[in-house]
C-alpha positions in Angstrom: -12.4 -7.8 -30.7 -11.6 -10.0 -27.6 -8.7 -8.8 -25.6 -7.8 -12.4 -24.6 -5.5 -13.2 -27.5 -3.5 -10.0 -26.7 -3.1 -11.2 -23.1 -1.9 -14.6 -24.1 1.2 -15.7 -22.1 3.9 -15.0 -21.2 2.0 -13.1 -18.6 4.6 -11.4 -16.4 5.7 -7.8 -17.0 9.0 -7.6 -18.8 11.0 -6.0 -16.0 14.4 -6.6 -14.3 14.6 -8.5 -11.1 15.1 -5.2 -9.2 12.6 -2.7 -10.5 14.1 0.8 -10.5 12.0 3.6 -8.8 10.0 1.3 -6.5 12.0 1.9 -3.4 11.8 5.6 -4.1 8.0 5.4 -4.5 7.8 3.4 -1.3 9.7 6.2 0.4 7.3 8.9 -1.0 4.4 6.8 0.3 5.7 6.4 3.8 6.7 10.1 4.0 3.1 11.0 3.0 1.8 8.9 5.9 4.3 10.5 8.3 3.3 13.9 7.1 -0.4 13.2 7.5 0.2 11.9 11.0 2.6 14.7 12.0 0.6 17.8 11.1 -1.5 17.6 14.3 1.7 18.6 16.1 2.0 21.8 14.1 -1.1 23.5 15.7 -2.5 24.6 12.4 -6.0 23.1 12.0 -6.6 24.4 8.5 -3.3 22.9 7.3 -4.3 19.7 8.9 -7.5 19.5 7.0 -5.6 19.6 3.8 -2.5 17.6 4.7 -4.3 15.0 6.8 -5.5 13.4 3.5 -1.9 12.8 2.4 -1.7 9.8 4.8 -4.5 8.2 2.9 -2.7 8.8 -0.4 0.4 7.2 1.0 -1.5 4.0 2.0 -3.2 3.8 -1.3 0.2 4.1 -3.1 1.4 1.1 -0.9 -1.7 -0.8 -2.0 -1.1 -0.2 -5.7 2.6 -1.1 -5.4 1.7 -4.3 -3.5 -0.9 -5.3 -6.1 1.5 -4.7 -8.9 4.5 -6.5 -7.3 2.6 -9.5 -5.9 0.8 -10.1 -9.2 4.1 -9.7 -11.2 5.8 -12.3 -9.0 2.9 -14.7 -9.3 2.8 -14.3 -13.0 6.5 -14.8 -13.3 6.1 -18.1 -11.4 3.2 -19.0 -13.6 5.2 -18.4 -16.8 8.1 -20.5 -15.4 6.2 -23.5 -13.9 2.6 -23.3 -15.2 1.3 -22.8 -11.7 1.7 -21.0 -8.3 3.0 -22.6 -5.1 0.7 -21.3 -2.4 2.9 -22.9 0.2 6.0 -21.0 -0.9 4.0 -17.8 -1.3 2.7 -17.9 2.3 6.1 -18.9 3.7 7.6 -15.8 2.0 4.8 -13.5 3.2 4.9 -14.8 6.7 8.6 -14.3 7.1 8.4 -10.9 5.4 5.5 -9.5 7.5 5.1 -11.4 10.8 8.4 -10.9 12.7 8.6 -7.1 12.7 4.8 -7.0 13.2 4.9 -9.2 16.3 7.8 -7.3 17.8 5.8 -4.1 17.4 2.7 -5.7 19.0 4.9 -7.0 21.9 6.3 -3.6 22.6 2.9 -2.0 22.6 1.6 -4.6 25.0 4.5 -3.9 27.4 3.9 -0.1 27.1 0.2 -0.6 27.8 1.0 -2.8 30.9 3.3 0.0 32.1 0.5 2.6 31.7 2.3 4.5 29.0 -0.2 4.0 26.2 -3.9 3.1 26.1 -5.5 0.2 24.1 -9.2 -0.3 23.5 -11.0 -3.7 24.1 -10.4 -5.9 21.1 -7.4 -4.1 19.8 -4.9 -6.9 20.3 -7.3 -9.6 19.0 -8.2 -7.8 15.9 -4.5 -6.9 15.3 -3.3 -10.5 15.6 -6.2 -11.8 13.4 -5.7 -9.1 10.8 -9.2 -7.8 11.1 -8.4 -4.3 12.4 -10.1 -2.8 9.3 -13.4 -4.1 10.6 -12.8 -3.0 14.2 -14.4 0.4 14.7 -13.7 1.1 18.4 -9.9 1.1 18.4 -7.1 3.0 20.0 -4.6 5.1 18.1 -1.5 3.0 18.7 -2.8 0.0 16.7 -5.2 2.0 14.5 -2.8 1.9 11.4 -2.9 -1.9 11.3 -6.1 -1.6 9.4 -4.1 -1.3 6.2 -1.9 -4.4 7.1 -5.2 -6.2 7.6 -6.3 -5.3 4.1 -3.0 -6.5 2.7 -3.2 -9.8 4.5 -6.8 -10.3 3.3 -5.5 -9.6 -0.2 -2.7 -12.2 0.2 -5.2 -14.7 1.4 -7.6 -14.3 -1.5 -5.7 -13.2 -4.6 -3.0 -16.0 -5.1 -5.7 -18.7 -4.6 -8.0 -16.9 -7.0 -5.3 -16.6 -9.7 -4.3 -20.2 -9.2 -7.9 -21.4 -9.6 -8.9 -19.1 -12.4 -5.5 -19.1 -14.2 -4.2 -15.8 -15.7 -6.4 -16.1 -18.7 -9.5 -15.5 -16.6 -8.2 -13.9 -13.4 -7.5 -10.6 -15.1 -11.3 -10.3 -15.5 -11.7 -10.6 -11.7 -9.2 -7.7 -11.3 -11.2 -5.5 -13.7 -14.4 -6.5 -11.9 -13.0 -5.4 -8.6 -11.9 -2.0 -10.1 -15.4 -1.5 -11.4 -17.5 -2.8 -8.4 -15.6 -1.3 -5.4 -16.8 2.3 -6.1 -20.4 0.9 -6.4 -19.9 -0.9 -3.1 -18.7 2.3 -1.5 -21.8 4.1 -2.8 -24.2 1.5 -1.5 -22.4 1.5 1.9 -22.6 5.3 2.1 -26.1 6.0 0.7 -27.8 2.7 1.4 -26.5 1.7 4.8 -25.2 5.0 6.2 -21.8 3.5 6.7 -19.2 5.6 8.5 -16.3 7.2 6.7 -14.0 4.8 8.4 -15.9 1.8 7.1 -16.1 3.2 3.6 -12.3 3.9 3.5 -11.1 0.7 5.3 -13.3 -2.3 4.8 -11.7 -4.7 2.3 -14.7 -4.7 -0.1 -14.6 -0.9 -0.2 -10.9 -0.4 -0.8 -9.8 -3.5 -2.8 -9.9 -1.5 -6.0 -6.6 0.2 -5.0 -4.9 -3.3 -4.9 -6.8 -4.3 -8.0 -5.5 -1.3 -10.0 -2.0 -2.5 -9.2 -2.9 -6.0 -10.3 -4.3 -4.7 -13.5 -1.1 -2.8 -14.3 0.8 -6.0 -13.9 -1.5 -7.8 -16.3 -1.6 -5.0 -18.9 2.0 -3.6 -18.5 3.4 -5.3 -21.6 0.4 -4.5 -23.7 0.4 -0.9 -22.7 4.0 -0.6 -23.7 3.1 -1.4 -27.3 0.7 1.5 -27.6 2.6 4.4 -29.0 0.1 7.0 -28.1 0.1 5.8 -24.5 3.9 5.8 -24.1 4.1 9.2 -25.8 1.5 10.5 -23.3 3.6 9.2 -20.4 6.7 10.9 -21.7 5.1 14.3 -22.3 6.5 16.9 -19.9 3.1 18.1 -18.8 1.9 14.6 -18.0 3.3 14.8 -14.5 0.6 17.3 -13.7 -2.1 14.8 -14.3 -1.5 12.2 -11.5 -1.3 14.9 -8.7 -4.4 16.6 -10.1 -6.3 13.3 -9.9 -5.0 12.5 -6.4 -5.6 16.0 -5.0 -9.1 16.3 -6.5 -10.3 13.7 -4.0 -9.1 15.8 -1.1 -10.5 19.0 -2.5 -13.8 17.2 -3.1 -14.0 16.6 0.7 -14.5 20.3 1.2 -17.6 20.3 -1.1 -19.0 17.2 0.5 -17.4 14.1 2.2 -19.2 11.6 0.0 -17.3 13.0 -3.0 -14.0 12.1 -1.3 -15.1 8.7 0.0 -16.9 7.4 -3.0 -15.7 8.7 -6.4 -12.7 10.5 -5.0 -11.0 7.3 -4.1 -11.3 6.0 -7.7 -9.8 9.2 -9.0 -6.9 8.9 -6.6 -6.3 5.3 -7.6 -6.0 6.2 -11.3 -3.7 9.0 -10.5 -1.4 6.7 -8.5 -1.6 4.0 -11.2 -0.5 6.5 -13.9 2.3 7.8 -11.8 3.4 4.2 -10.9 3.5 3.2 -14.5 5.3 6.3 -15.5 8.0 5.9 -12.9 8.5 2.1 -13.6 8.5 2.5 -17.4 11.0 5.3 -17.7 13.5 4.9 -14.8 16.3 6.9 -16.3 14.8 10.3 -16.7 15.1 13.0 -14.0 12.2 11.6 -11.9 13.5 8.1 -12.1 17.0 9.3 -11.0 15.4 11.2 -8.1 13.5 8.1 -7.0 16.7 6.1 -7.2 18.6 8.6 -5.0 20.3 6.6 -2.3 18.8 8.3 0.8 15.3 8.0 -0.7 16.0 4.3 -1.6 17.0 3.7 2.0 13.8 5.2 3.4 11.9 2.9 1.0 13.8 -0.1 2.1 12.8 0.5 5.8 9.3 1.7 4.9 7.5 -1.3 6.4 9.2 -0.8 9.8 8.6 2.9 9.4 4.9 2.3 8.9 4.7 0.0 11.9 6.5 2.4 14.4 5.4 5.9 13.2 2.0 5.4 14.9 3.6 5.0 18.3 5.6 8.2 18.1 3.3 10.4 16.0 0.2 9.8 18.1 -2.2 12.7 18.5 -4.1 11.4 21.4 -3.5 12.2 25.1 -3.2 8.5 26.0 0.0 8.1 23.9 3.7 8.9 24.5 3.1 12.6 23.9 6.4 13.2 22.0 6.6 16.4 20.0 8.5 17.6 16.9 11.3 16.9 16.2 11.9 14.2 18.8 9.0 12.1 17.5 10.5 12.0 14.0 13.9 11.2 15.3 12.6 8.3 17.4 10.4 7.1 14.5 13.4 6.8 12.1 15.8 5.4 14.8 13.6 2.7 16.1 12.4 1.8 12.5 16.0 1.4 11.4 16.7 -0.9 14.3 13.6 -2.9 13.5 14.7 -3.3 9.9 18.3 -4.3 10.5 17.7 -6.4 13.6 14.5 -8.1 12.7 13.3 -7.7 9.1 16.6 -8.2 7.4 17.4 -11.3 9.4 14.2 -13.0 8.5 14.5 -11.9 4.8 17.7 -13.9 4.7 15.8 -16.9 6.0 13.0 -16.4 3.5 15.4 -16.6 0.6 17.0 -19.8 2.0 13.6 -21.5 2.4 12.1 -20.5 -0.9 13.2 -19.4 -4.3 14.7 -16.0 -3.8 13.2 -12.8 -5.4 15.7 -10.0 -5.6 13.0 -7.3 -5.7 11.7 -6.6 -2.2 8.0 -6.7 -2.1 5.6 -4.4 -0.3 
């Protein structure tokens, strides 16, 4: 039986304008990144080998949240107007992403001119063109912008693809990305001898994380009608499954790196997808209440600025600022909070004035 009739519109997930748990999930994601980048200061190499992978999990969680939210917003617009305004989408994205990003780049350039940090040739060009995920010889201070490059490439491709294919066909593109990306990673690894960095950062190799979030947006309503599925999500032991899938990738690294970089990434994606759906679908249980805890929500709200600035203060290269625990963490949160309130929040107000406002902050 074709699944198309079951996916007939309205397409958007039936969710409130502010989705509970998402800010808390963003907070967990950025805290995983901070943990992964902080452990080098703990002087425990064996601990680092295990905890260093948490940063990757944090970024993948951001990818899934972004895929889910962006697709949900686009489908809401489609249900309301029968189309998608690319102009409004890119205005919203630009005002959301560029201001804080450009401030960070400007500060890094000033620090480099003052001899306080080191940049590699091409770092600034690849940062400003959002191609850092294809820039292999990069310095630490702008290294993390690879994930923002992946996001921007997603923003460039996905709304236009959904507009051209319409929701009735674009969900097939999403499932194709989920299926093909692991095969692409395998070809890159075994056929072309690609580096671990390339396999874990090139858009074609990691787009399945974003596509998993997009797929959840398409199938959210349908999954909610499956009694066996919702019963599974509610089971007390279910919360053991997502961490097991996510950690299996890191444990696979100890057996052989290809297990981590090829199939392990797929396992992690599905673990994050199940956890994301569980937290969104049942926001009033103990986990939902924890994720909606005010301090955790606040960390989630400033998570974009935290992601930008943590790299500067949590560097583990001798060419950086060289701050150690706990001062590096204090500086990370203090400067990130300033970035959010003085830059991000001001441009978010402008975004809502220029385009139709969306109450739910996007990734």
